[in-house]
C-alpha positions, 0 to 999 in steps of 0.5 A: 505526514508520510507518503506511500505509493502502493503499486499493482497492475490495476486499480484496487482499494488499499487497506492500511491497518485494516482500514480502506485508505486510498487506491493503488498507483496513487500517492497516499498520505499516512501518519509515521510509524509501522503499518500493515498494507494489503489490497483486500478481496479477492486475494489475487496478489502477493505478498498477502500483506506488507508490514513496514515502518514508514519514516522520512518520506515526502510527496515527491519520494514516497515509500513504494510497496509493490504487490504482484498479481497471482492467479486465484 
């Protein structure tokens, strides 16, 4: 099991490989491998998608993905 924490200024749904899988600012368990991450609609964040290989994480040291807020 791997762990990711997706950071955003407010709570949003997190989509992993196009499927809702948790919320921002909490640790999300996922399987190892390469995954795509986004926050769905509205698309008021940058980058629009992060594709990242996730390996070697643990619950105390998750992989951090940071999305910035942008005006629509």
